[in-house]
N, CA, C and O atoms as a MOPAC input file, in Angstrom:
PM7 MOZYME 1SCF
protein

 N      0.90300 1    -0.99600 1     0.34400 1
 C     -0.79500 1     0.26300 1    -0.01100 1
 C      1.04400 1     1.38300 1     0.28600 1
 O      1.98500 1     1.17500 1     1.05300 1
 N      0.84300 1     2.27200 1    -0.54300 1
 C      1.25500 1     3.26500 1    -1.42100 1
 C      0.91200 1     4.11000 1    -0.22200 1
 O     -0.27400 1     3.84200 1    -0.02900 1
 N      1.29300 1     4.99700 1     0.70800 1
 C      1.36000 1     6.03400 1     1.07100 1
 C      0.80400 1     6.98000 1     0.33700 1
 O      1.37200 1     6.77900 1    -0.73700 1
 N     -0.09300 1     8.10100 1     0.11600 1
 C     -0.98200 1     8.75300 1    -0.29900 1
 C     -0.95700 1    10.47900 1     0.12700 1
 O     -1.86800 1    10.80700 1     0.88700 1
 N     -0.12100 1    11.44000 1    -0.24500 1
 C      0.08600 1    12.95500 1     0.48500 1
 C     -0.64500 1    13.53700 1    -0.33300 1
 O     -0.39500 1    13.72500 1    -1.52400 1
 N     -1.87700 1    13.95200 1     0.43500 1
 C     -2.73300 1    15.82200 1    -0.37500 1
 C     -2.11000 1    16.05000 1     0.53600 1
 O     -1.58800 1    15.64900 1     1.57500 1
 N     -2.43500 1    17.41600 1    -0.63100 1
 C     -2.20200 1    18.50700 1     0.08500 1
 C     -3.00400 1    19.06200 1     0.75200 1
 O     -4.02600 1    19.10600 1     0.06600 1
 N     -3.23400 1    19.67500 1     1.99700 1
 C     -5.22400 1    19.68000 1     2.24400 1
 C     -4.34700 1    21.49000 1     2.71900 1
 O     -3.43600 1    21.99300 1     3.37700 1
 N     -5.20600 1    21.72800 1     2.01600 1
 C     -5.43700 1    23.90600 1     2.61500 1
 C     -5.94900 1    23.72800 1     3.95300 1
 O     -6.39800 1    22.75300 1     4.55600 1
 N     -5.76400 1    24.88600 1     4.23800 1
 C     -6.13900 1    25.13500 1     6.20900 1
 C     -7.50100 1    25.96600 1     5.92300 1
 O     -7.85800 1    26.63900 1     4.95600 1
 N     -8.21400 1    25.59400 1     7.35400 1
 C     -9.32500 1    25.93000 1     7.07500 1
 C     -9.40100 1    27.28500 1     7.35900 1
 O     -8.56900 1    27.95400 1     7.97300 1
 N    -10.84400 1    27.78200 1     6.69100 1
 C    -10.79200 1    28.98700 1     5.97100 1
 C    -11.39200 1    29.11900 1     8.23900 1
 O    -11.65700 1    28.51500 1     9.27800 1
 N    -11.13500 1    31.14100 1     7.15200 1
 C    -11.79600 1    31.74800 1     8.61500 1
 C    -10.54700 1    31.29700 1    10.23000 1
 O    -10.84600 1    31.26500 1    11.42400 1
 N     -8.74700 1    30.93400 1     9.33400 1
 C     -7.64300 1    31.12100 1    10.47500 1
 C     -7.48500 1    32.23200 1    11.43800 1
 O     -8.38200 1    33.05100 1    11.63900 1
 N     -6.24400 1    32.25500 1    12.07700 1
 C     -5.58200 1    33.48900 1    12.02200 1
 C     -4.78900 1    34.11200 1    12.01800 1
 O     -4.18700 1    34.70100 1    12.91600 1
 N     -4.60300 1    34.03000 1    10.26200 1
 C     -3.05800 1    34.23200 1     9.57400 1
 C     -3.80900 1    36.10500 1     9.44200 1
 O     -4.88400 1    36.45300 1     8.95300 1
 N     -2.46000 1    37.15300 1    10.24600 1
 C     -2.71300 1    38.31200 1    10.33600 1
 C     -3.73500 1    39.05600 1    10.73700 1
 O     -4.11300 1    40.17500 1    10.39100 1
 N     -4.30500 1    37.96200 1    11.84600 1
 C     -4.71900 1    38.57500 1    13.31400 1
 C     -3.67800 1    39.70200 1    14.18600 1
 O     -3.97600 1    40.87900 1    14.38800 1
 N     -2.43700 1    39.05100 1    14.62500 1
 C     -1.84900 1    40.07500 1    14.79600 1
 C     -1.07800 1    41.31900 1    14.81600 1
 O     -0.69000 1    42.03900 1    15.73600 1
 N     -0.93100 1    41.38600 1    13.17900 1
 C     -0.46500 1    42.48300 1    12.44200 1
 C     -1.97800 1    43.56700 1    13.09000 1
 O     -1.68000 1    44.67900 1    13.52800 1
 N     -3.33300 1    43.19200 1    13.09400 1
 C     -4.66400 1    43.72800 1    13.03900 1
 C     -4.44800 1    44.49400 1    14.56700 1
 O     -4.59300 1    45.70000 1    14.76900 1
 N     -4.06000 1    43.45500 1    15.58700 1
 C     -4.05400 1    43.72400 1    17.18400 1
 C     -3.00700 1    44.44900 1    17.75000 1
 O     -3.03500 1    45.11000 1    18.78800 1
 N     -1.77800 1    44.21300 1    16.72800 1
 C     -1.13700 1    45.14900 1    16.99800 1
 C     -1.13100 1    47.01100 1    16.52400 1
 O     -0.58900 1    47.82800 1    17.26800 1
 N     -1.68600 1    47.35000 1    15.45500 1
 C     -2.39700 1    48.13800 1    15.17200 1
 C     -3.36800 1    48.56500 1    15.51400 1
 O     -3.81200 1    49.61400 1    15.04600 1
 N     -3.88200 1    47.97200 1    16.29600 1
 C     -4.71100 1    48.38400 1    17.47500 1
 C     -4.20300 1    49.29400 1    19.01300 1
 O     -4.36900 1    50.24200 1    19.78000 1
 N     -3.52700 1    48.16400 1    18.67100 1
 C     -2.79600 1    48.35400 1    20.85800 1
 C     -2.06600 1    49.11400 1    20.75700 1
 O     -2.24600 1    50.10600 1    21.46200 1
 N     -0.86600 1    49.09700 1    19.86100 1
 C      0.60800 1    50.22800 1    19.38700 1
 C      0.02900 1    51.48400 1    19.82400 1
 O      0.72600 1    52.03600 1    20.67500 1
 N     -1.56900 1    52.42800 1    19.34700 1
 C     -1.56700 1    53.25500 1    20.53100 1
 C     -2.25600 1    53.63800 1    21.21200 1
 O     -2.66700 1    54.79300 1    21.31600 1
 N     -2.55100 1    52.58600 1    21.89600 1
 C     -3.41700 1    52.53400 1    22.78900 1
 C     -2.46100 1    52.03800 1    24.13200 1
 O     -2.81700 1    51.81800 1    25.29000 1
 N     -1.57800 1    51.98300 1    23.72000 1
 C     -0.00400 1    51.68400 1    24.83100 1
 C      0.66600 1    53.14800 1    24.60900 1
 O      1.27400 1    53.56700 1    25.59400 1
 N      0.65400 1    53.74800 1    23.79400 1
 C      1.46400 1    55.19800 1    23.66400 1
 C      0.51000 1    55.99400 1    24.19100 1
 O      0.83900 1    57.16600 1    24.37300 1
 N     -0.50200 1    55.69300 1    24.46200 1
 C     -1.61800 1    56.95000 1    25.12100 1
 C     -1.40100 1    56.86200 1    26.17700 1
 O     -1.02800 1    57.78700 1    26.89800 1
 N     -1.63000 1    55.45300 1    26.58200 1
 C     -1.73900 1    55.14400 1    28.16200 1
 C     -0.02400 1    55.17500 1    28.91000 1
 O      0.22800 1    54.96300 1    30.09600 1
 N      0.91300 1    55.48200 1    27.88000 1
 C      2.78100 1    55.95000 1    27.89600 1
 C      2.74000 1    57.31000 1    28.71600 1
 O      3.09200 1    57.63200 1    29.85100 1
 N      1.74500 1    58.42700 1    26.88700 1
 C      2.09700 1    59.45800 1    27.35300 1
 C      1.63500 1    60.33000 1    28.71700 1
 O      2.20200 1    61.26000 1    29.29000 1
 N      0.41900 1    59.66500 1    28.98400 1
 C     -0.77700 1    59.83100 1    29.96500 1
 C     -0.23000 1    59.78400 1    31.56000 1
 O     -0.83000 1    60.49300 1    32.36800 1
 N      0.55800 1    59.21000 1    31.88300 1
 C      1.33300 1    58.13700 1    32.97900 1
 C      2.30400 1    59.45800 1    32.65000 1
 O      1.92200 1    60.30000 1    33.46200 1
 N      3.32500 1    60.01300 1    31.88900 1
 C      4.63200 1    60.51600 1    32.25100 1
 C      4.12200 1    61.96800 1    32.33500 1
 O      4.50900 1    62.72300 1    33.22700 1
 N      3.20400 1    62.35500 1    31.34100 1
 C      1.79300 1    63.60700 1    32.14800 1
 C      1.87900 1    63.86800 1    33.81300 1
 O      2.48100 1    64.74700 1    34.43000 1
 N      1.12200 1    62.86500 1    34.24500 1
 C      0.94400 1    62.59600 1    35.33600 1
 C      1.59800 1    62.30300 1    35.93600 1
 O      1.05900 1    62.40400 1    37.03800 1
 N      2.85700 1    61.82400 1    36.10400 1
 C      4.13500 1    61.83700 1    36.78700 1
 C      4.81400 1    63.47000 1    36.34100 1
 O      5.97300 1    63.05600 1    36.37900 1
 N      4.95000 1    64.64100 1    36.04100 1
 C      5.19400 1    65.21300 1    35.30400 1
 C      4.63600 1    66.25700 1    36.38000 1
 O      5.44300 1    66.89800 1    37.05300 1
 N      3.38400 1    66.41600 1    36.53100 1
 C      2.50500 1    66.99900 1    37.69500 1
 C      3.07800 1    66.80800 1    38.82100 1
 O      3.44200 1    67.66000 1    39.63200 1
 N      3.13500 1    66.03900 1    38.86000 1
 C      3.40800 1    65.38400 1    39.97100 1
 C      4.73400 1    65.93200 1    41.14400 1
 O      4.86600 1    65.91400 1    42.36800 1
 N      5.59100 1    66.41400 1    39.92600 1
 C      7.30700 1    66.52300 1    40.64100 1
 C      6.70000 1    67.98200 1    40.59600 1
 O      6.87700 1    68.54700 1    41.67600 1
 N      6.00300 1    68.79800 1    39.61600 1
 C      5.18800 1    70.20200 1    39.89400 1
 C      4.74000 1    69.94500 1    41.63800 1
 O      5.42900 1    69.85800 1    42.65400 1
 N      3.64300 1    69.89800 1    41.45500 1
 C      2.69300 1    69.20100 1    42.43600 1
 C      3.67600 1    69.32700 1    43.73700 1
 O      3.76100 1    70.34900 1    44.41800 1
 N      4.56700 1    67.84800 1    44.02100 1
 C      5.23100 1    67.59700 1    45.31200 1
 C      6.66400 1    69.53400 1    45.54500 1
 O      7.32200 1    69.89300 1    46.52100 1
 N      6.51000 1    70.19200 1    44.10200 1
 C      8.04100 1    71.15300 1    44.11500 1
 C      7.49000 1    72.35000 1    44.87400 1
 O      8.08500 1    73.25700 1    45.45600 1
 N      6.30800 1    72.12900 1    44.72500 1
 C      5.44200 1    73.91700 1    44.32900 1
 C      4.81500 1    73.56500 1    46.14300 1
 O      4.43200 1    74.57100 1    46.73900 1
 N      4.76100 1    72.62500 1    46.68300 1
 C      3.63900 1    72.09500 1    48.50400 1
 C      4.77100 1    72.21300 1    49.22400 1
 O      4.54300 1    72.35100 1    50.42600 1
 N      6.85400 1    72.20300 1    48.67300 1
 C      7.88700 1    71.93800 1    49.51300 1
 C      8.39800 1    73.50400 1    49.54600 1
 O      8.81800 1    74.00800 1    50.58700 1
 N      8.33400 1    74.09500 1    48.52000 1
 C      8.20500 1    75.70100 1    48.08300 1
 C      7.44500 1    76.38000 1    49.18200 1
 O      8.09100 1    76.85700 1    50.11500 1
 N      5.92200 1    76.48700 1    49.16600 1
 C      5.19300 1    77.00500 1    49.77400 1
 C      5.42800 1    76.82000 1    51.35900 1
 O      5.49800 1    77.70000 1    52.21700 1
 N      5.53900 1    75.27700 1    51.51400 1
 C      5.75500 1    75.24200 1    53.15200 1
 C      7.20800 1    75.81400 1    53.65400 1
 O      7.07800 1    76.24800 1    54.79900 1
 N      8.58100 1    75.95900 1    53.15900 1
 C      9.59800 1    76.28600 1    53.22000 1
 C      9.14100 1    78.22600 1    53.62200 1
 O      9.56100 1    78.99400 1    54.48600 1
 N      8.25300 1    78.36600 1    52.64700 1
 C      8.27000 1    80.06400 1    52.92600 1
 C      7.20900 1    80.53500 1    53.96600 1
 O      7.14500 1    81.64800 1    54.48700 1
 N      6.16100 1    79.16700 1    54.21800 1
 C      5.80700 1    79.71700 1    55.41000 1
 C      5.82200 1    79.44400 1    56.61800 1
 O      5.02600 1    79.93400 1    57.42100 1
 N      7.04800 1    78.33400 1    57.01800 1
 C      7.83500 1    78.42500 1    58.23900 1
 C      9.04200 1    79.77000 1    58.31900 1
 O      9.43600 1    80.19800 1    59.40300 1
 N      9.37000 1    80.14800 1    57.40600 1
 C     10.00500 1    81.55900 1    57.34500 1
 C      9.73000 1    82.34400 1    57.72900 1
 O     10.41100 1    82.89500 1    58.59400 1
 N      8.09800 1    83.03200 1    57.11600 1
 C      7.86600 1    83.88000 1    57.18500 1
 C      6.58800 1    84.37700 1    58.73400 1
 O      6.24600 1    85.45100 1    59.22900 1
 N      6.30600 1    83.16000 1    58.96300 1
 C      5.63200 1    82.80600 1    60.43100 1
 C      6.11600 1    83.29900 1    61.22500 1
 O      5.54600 1    84.21200 1    61.82400 1
 N      7.39200 1    82.88000 1    61.55300 1
 C      8.34400 1    83.17200 1    62.26500 1
 C      8.43900 1    84.47500 1    62.76100 1
 O      8.43300 1    85.51900 1    62.10900 1
 N      8.59100 1    84.21900 1    64.83700 1
 C      8.56900 1    85.81600 1    64.80300 1
 C     10.03900 1    86.72700 1    63.96600 1
 O     11.20800 1    86.36200 1    63.83700 1
 N      9.39100 1    87.90600 1    63.55500 1
 C     10.37900 1    88.69600 1    62.65200 1
 C     10.87900 1    87.98500 1    61.50700 1
 O     12.01900 1    87.87100 1    61.05800 1
 N      9.74800 1    87.52700 1    61.13100 1
 C      9.57400 1    87.38000 1    59.75900 1
 C      8.76300 1    87.98900 1    58.66600 1
 O      7.63400 1    88.34900 1    59.00000 1
 N      9.28400 1    88.26400 1    56.83400 1
 C      8.73200 1    89.56400 1    56.23900 1
 C      8.27800 1    88.37800 1    55.02500 1
 O      8.92000 1    87.34100 1    54.85800 1
 N      6.86500 1    88.80700 1    54.10700 1
 C      6.64800 1    88.22400 1    53.49000 1
 C      7.16500 1    88.70200 1    52.00800 1
 O      6.77100 1    88.41700 1    50.87800 1
 N      8.06900 1    89.43200 1    52.42600 1
 C      9.19600 1    89.50300 1    50.61000 1
 C     10.22100 1    88.35300 1    50.92100 1
 O     10.36300 1    87.58500 1    49.97000 1
 N     11.16000 1    87.98300 1    52.32200 1
 C     11.63300 1    86.99300 1    52.51500 1
 C     10.69700 1    85.98000 1    51.70100 1
 O     10.92300 1    85.66900 1    50.53100 1
 N      9.96600 1    85.65600 1    52.21100 1
 C      8.88800 1    84.27700 1    51.96700 1
 C      8.85300 1    84.57900 1    50.81100 1
 O      9.39200 1    83.61500 1    50.26700 1
 N      8.63400 1    85.13900 1    50.19800 1
 C      8.04600 1    84.57300 1    48.82800 1
 C      9.46200 1    84.67500 1    47.86200 1
 O      9.61100 1    83.80400 1    47.00600 1
 N     10.38400 1    85.62800 1    47.99200 1
 C     11.89500 1    84.78800 1    47.01200 1
 C     12.94900 1    84.19500 1    47.89500 1
 O     14.17300 1    84.31900 1    47.88900 1
 N     12.08000 1    83.47600 1    48.70000 1
 C     12.83600 1    81.52700 1    49.38100 1
 C     11.57400 1    80.74200 1    48.56400 1
 O     11.94200 1    79.65500 1    48.11900 1
 N     10.41500 1    81.01700 1    48.33000 1
 C      9.81300 1    80.06300 1    47.67700 1
 C      9.73300 1    79.79100 1    46.29700 1
 O      9.40300 1    78.75600 1    45.71800 1
 N     10.17500 1    81.14800 1    45.76200 1
 C     10.41100 1    81.09000 1    44.36000 1
 C     11.78900 1    80.60100 1    43.87700 1
 O     12.27800 1    80.36900 1    42.77200 1
 N     12.17600 1    80.54600 1    45.02500 1
 C     14.59500 1    79.68000 1    44.77100 1
 C     14.09600 1    78.51300 1    45.12300 1
 O     14.30800 1    77.61200 1    44.31200 1
 N     13.31900 1    78.15300 1    46.36300 1
 C     13.47000 1    76.69200 1    46.45300 1
 C     11.83800 1    75.91300 1    44.86800 1
 O     11.49800 1    74.73400 1    44.96400 1
 N     11.53400 1    76.33800 1    44.33400 1
 C     10.69100 1    76.08300 1    43.76600 1
 C     11.83700 1    76.13500 1    41.63600 1
 O     11.71700 1    75.62000 1    40.52400 1
 N     12.50600 1    76.84100 1    42.16100 1
 C     13.68200 1    76.83000 1    40.43500 1
 C     14.08800 1    75.76900 1    40.84600 1
 O     13.86200 1    74.82500 1    40.08800 1
 N     14.95100 1    75.39400 1    42.36400 1
 C     15.62200 1    74.29300 1    42.56800 1
 C     14.91200 1    73.25900 1    42.24500 1
 O     15.08200 1    72.60700 1    41.21400 1
 N     13.99500 1    73.01900 1    43.17500 1
 C     13.72500 1    71.76200 1    43.01000 1
 C     12.58900 1    71.18500 1    41.53200 1
 O     12.71600 1    70.01100 1    41.18400 1
 N     11.67000 1    71.98200 1    40.86100 1
 C     11.33000 1    72.17500 1    39.83100 1
 C     12.40600 1    72.23600 1    38.59500 1
 O     13.16400 1    71.46200 1    38.01000 1
 N     12.12300 1    73.25300 1    38.55700 1
 C     13.53400 1    73.88100 1    37.54400 1
 C     12.25500 1    73.82500 1    36.41800 1
 O     11.11400 1    74.03800 1    36.83000 1
 N     12.45900 1    73.57400 1    35.19900 1
 C     11.66800 1    73.50000 1    33.55400 1
 C     10.34500 1    72.76900 1    34.26100 1
 O      9.57100 1    72.78900 1    33.30400 1
 N      9.89600 1    72.38100 1    34.92800 1
 C      8.81400 1    71.62000 1    35.01300 1
 C      7.10600 1    71.96500 1    35.31100 1
 O      5.99700 1    71.43100 1    35.30400 1
 N      7.93700 1    73.51700 1    35.62000 1
 C      7.10000 1    74.56000 1    36.40300 1
 C      6.66100 1    75.70300 1    35.84100 1
 O      7.27300 1    76.74100 1    36.09000 1
 N      5.47400 1    75.72300 1    34.94500 1
 C      5.77800 1    77.74600 1    34.42200 1
 C      4.80700 1    78.89500 1    34.85800 1
 O      3.57700 1    78.87900 1    34.79800 1
 N      5.58900 1    79.85100 1    35.28900 1
 C      4.56400 1    80.81600 1    35.37900 1
 C      3.65700 1    80.51800 1    36.82000 1
 O      2.43800 1    80.37000 1    36.90100 1
 N      4.54300 1    80.48800 1    37.77600 1
 C      4.51800 1    80.84800 1    39.39000 1
 C      4.32500 1    81.64200 1    39.67700 1
 O      5.02900 1    82.65100 1    39.72200 1
 N      3.22600 1    81.46200 1    39.99800 1
 C      3.50700 1    83.29300 1    41.06600 1
 C      2.55900 1    82.70200 1    42.75300 1
 O      1.58000 1    82.07600 1    43.16000 1
 N      3.67700 1    83.42800 1    43.15400 1
 C      3.94500 1    82.94000 1    44.68300 1
 C      3.18800 1    84.61600 1    45.31200 1
 O      3.14400 1    85.74200 1    44.81700 1
 N      2.82400 1    84.18500 1    46.25000 1
 C      1.80800 1    84.89800 1    46.71900 1
 C      1.38500 1    84.56100 1    48.10200 1
 O      0.58600 1    83.65500 1    48.34000 1
 N      2.10400 1    85.53400 1    49.28400 1
 C      2.35800 1    85.68700 1    50.97800 1
 C      2.04700 1    87.16000 1    51.39600 1
 O      2.39000 1    88.26900 1    50.98600 1
 N      1.02500 1    86.54800 1    52.67000 1
 C      0.01800 1    87.58200 1    53.49300 1
 C      0.72600 1    86.96300 1    54.63300 1
 O      1.10900 1    85.79900 1    54.74700 1
 N      0.84700 1    88.10700 1    55.58700 1
 C      1.26500 1    87.72200 1    57.04100 1
 C      0.65900 1    89.08100 1    57.79500 1
 O      1.12800 1    90.21500 1    57.89000 1
 N     -0.65800 1    88.45600 1    58.32000 1
 C     -1.17600 1    89.38100 1    59.42800 1
 C     -0.25400 1    88.78500 1    61.00500 1
 O      0.76300 1    88.09600 1    61.09400 1
 N     -1.28200 1    89.50600 1    62.26400 1
 C     -0.54200 1    89.73500 1    62.69600 1
 C     -1.60800 1    88.30300 1    64.41100 1
 O     -1.62100 1    88.07000 1    65.62000 1
 N     -2.29600 1    87.85000 1    62.91100 1
 C     -2.66500 1    86.57600 1    63.92600 1
 C     -2.52700 1    84.81700 1    63.41100 1
 O     -2.75700 1    83.85200 1    64.14100 1
 N     -2.04800 1    84.76900 1    61.82000 1
 C     -2.28600 1    83.64100 1    60.44900 1
 C     -1.53200 1    84.65100 1    59.08000 1
 O     -1.98800 1    85.58100 1    58.41500 1
 N     -0.32900 1    84.01300 1    59.07400 1
 C      0.03500 1    83.52300 1    57.31500 1
 C      0.28200 1    82.80400 1    56.98600 1
 O      0.87200 1    81.82400 1    57.44200 1
 N     -0.33400 1    83.22000 1    55.48700 1
 C     -0.59400 1    82.35800 1    54.28000 1
 C      0.29400 1    82.36100 1    52.98600 1
 O      1.08000 1    83.29500 1    52.82200 1
 N      0.19900 1    81.35400 1    52.06100 1
 C      1.11600 1    81.23900 1    51.54000 1
 C      0.33000 1    80.73800 1    50.07800 1
 O     -0.22500 1    79.63900 1    50.08000 1
 N      0.31400 1    81.38900 1    49.13200 1
 C     -0.17500 1    80.71800 1    48.05300 1
 C      0.53500 1    80.48700 1    46.99700 1
 O      1.01100 1    81.54200 1    46.57600 1
 N      0.88400 1    79.38900 1    46.24500 1
 C      1.60900 1    78.85100 1    44.79300 1
 C      0.17400 1    78.81600 1    43.49100 1
 O     -0.85500 1    78.14300 1    43.42900 1
 N      0.69100 1    79.75800 1    42.71000 1
 C     -0.26800 1    79.15500 1    41.34100 1
 C      0.93800 1    79.10400 1    40.03700 1
 O      1.82500 1    79.90400 1    39.73900 1
 N      0.42300 1    77.47700 1    39.29300 1
 C      1.90400 1    77.28700 1    38.16400 1
 C      0.74700 1    76.54300 1    37.35700 1
 O     -0.40600 1    76.22500 1    37.64700 1
 N      1.47200 1    76.41200 1    36.32100 1
 C      1.10500 1    75.26300 1    35.32400 1
 C      1.73900 1    74.41000 1    35.40100 1
 O      2.70900 1    74.65900 1    36.11600 1
 N      1.72900 1    73.26900 1    34.95600 1
 C      2.38600 1    72.21200 1    34.85700 1
 C      3.47500 1    72.19600 1    33.65700 1
 O      2.94700 1    73.13700 1    33.06500 1
 N      4.70400 1    71.83200 1    32.73700 1
 C      4.34800 1    71.53200 1    31.92100 1
 C      4.02000 1    70.62600 1    30.53400 1
 O      3.39000 1    69.68300 1    31.01200 1
 N      4.11000 1    70.36600 1    28.90900 1
 C      3.20800 1    69.79200 1    28.64100 1
 C      2.25300 1    70.01800 1    28.12800 1
 O      2.12300 1    70.67700 1    27.09600 1
 N      0.90500 1    69.19200 1    29.15700 1
 C     -0.82000 1    69.53500 1    28.82700 1
 C     -0.74700 1    70.79200 1    29.76600 1
 O     -1.94800 1    71.05900 1    29.72600 1
 N     -0.18300 1    71.81300 1    30.62700 1
 C      0.03600 1    72.93800 1    31.14000 1
 C     -1.21000 1    72.36400 1    32.15100 1
 O     -2.13000 1    73.10000 1    31.79600 1
 N     -1.67600 1    71.62400 1    33.02600 1
 C     -2.10200 1    71.55200 1    34.05100 1
 C     -1.92300 1    72.35400 1    34.93800 1
 O     -0.79900 1    72.69800 1    35.30500 1
 N     -3.28100 1    72.89400 1    35.55300 1
 C     -2.48400 1    73.64000 1    36.84300 1
 C     -2.34200 1    73.03200 1    38.02500 1
 O     -2.99200 1    72.11200 1    38.52200 1
 N     -1.07300 1    73.87300 1    38.58000 1
 C     -1.09100 1    73.64300 1    39.85800 1
 C     -1.13500 1    74.62800 1    41.68600 1
 O     -0.17300 1    75.20300 1    42.19500 1
 N     -2.21700 1    74.53700 1    42.13200 1
 C     -2.60600 1    75.30700 1    42.51000 1
 C     -2.03900 1    75.37300 1    44.49200 1
 O     -2.12000 1    74.17500 1    44.76200 1
 N     -1.70300 1    75.88400 1    45.44800 1
 C     -1.18300 1    75.26200 1    46.90900 1
 C     -1.20600 1    76.24300 1    47.70500 1
 O     -0.28300 1    77.05700 1    47.67100 1
 N     -2.16700 1    76.37200 1    48.51600 1
 C     -2.26600 1    76.54500 1    49.87300 1
 C     -2.26400 1    76.69600 1    51.21800 1
 O     -3.30100 1    76.26000 1    51.71700 1
 N     -1.11600 1    77.37000 1    52.37700 1
 C     -0.69200 1    77.00100 1    52.80700 1
 C     -1.10200 1    78.33700 1    54.31900 1
 O     -1.33200 1    79.54000 1    54.18500 1
 N     -1.07100 1    77.74300 1    55.26300 1
 C     -1.47400 1    78.75700 1    56.58200 1
 C     -1.32300 1    78.36200 1    57.84700 1
 O     -1.96000 1    77.32100 1    58.00900 1
 N     -0.69100 1    78.76000 1    58.97600 1
 C      0.08400 1    78.67900 1    59.84600 1
 C     -0.92600 1    79.81700 1    61.19900 1
 O     -1.72900 1    80.57900 1    60.66000 1
 N     -0.88600 1    79.86700 1    62.21000 1
 C     -0.48500 1    80.78400 1    63.03700 1
 C      0.54300 1    81.07300 1    63.25200 1
 O      1.47000 1    80.33300 1    63.58100 1
 N      0.54800 1    83.19900 1    62.96600 1
 C      1.85600 1    84.15400 1    63.02100 1
 C      2.29000 1    83.26800 1    64.31400 1
 O      1.56700 1    82.76000 1    65.17100 1
 N      4.21400 1    83.24100 1    64.12900 1
 C      4.28900 1    83.00100 1    66.01700 1
 C      4.73900 1    85.42600 1    65.89300 1
 O      5.09400 1    86.31700 1    65.12200 1
 N      4.21200 1    85.07200 1    67.67600 1
 C      4.32800 1    86.68100 1    68.18600 1
 C      5.22700 1    86.56500 1    69.52900 1
 O      5.17700 1    85.42400 1    69.99000 1
 N      5.88200 1    87.28600 1    70.13100 1
 C      6.25100 1    87.28400 1    71.35700 1
 C      5.33000 1    87.66100 1    72.57900 1
 O      4.70900 1    88.68800 1    72.85400 1
 N      5.44200 1    86.72300 1    73.06500 1
 C      4.16100 1    87.06900 1    74.30400 1
 C      4.97400 1    86.92700 1    75.78700 1
 O      5.02000 1    85.79300 1    76.26300 1
 N      5.54800 1    87.91400 1    76.45500 1
 C      6.32300 1    88.94700 1    77.58300 1
 C      5.00600 1    88.39500 1    79.00000 1
 O      5.08500 1    88.86800 1    80.13400 1

């Protein structure tokens, strides 16, 4: 008995070429997710830098003999050191009254220009004999 080999065709409806289609659909979604995560991280770094700068300015300004102008300068300097180009258009406002001291930093992050706003308030230190 002689063995006969018949050439068989693959059944219709196979997955040939499916990987290309799946990649064409998945690649843009993956790129979008990576871009969104990157923007979120950049905003987070800017937010943490603004928060640290506001806390530093608040500590210096609320201290006995503190000065709002000095606190504002300290906040701008620290924000530039920590965030660098990740924070744009920073506006620092420092208010000191006999009862409370308030520091507000408003800025935008790079990339998607997401807003960053930090406000910190603490009692002003005073000398009480």
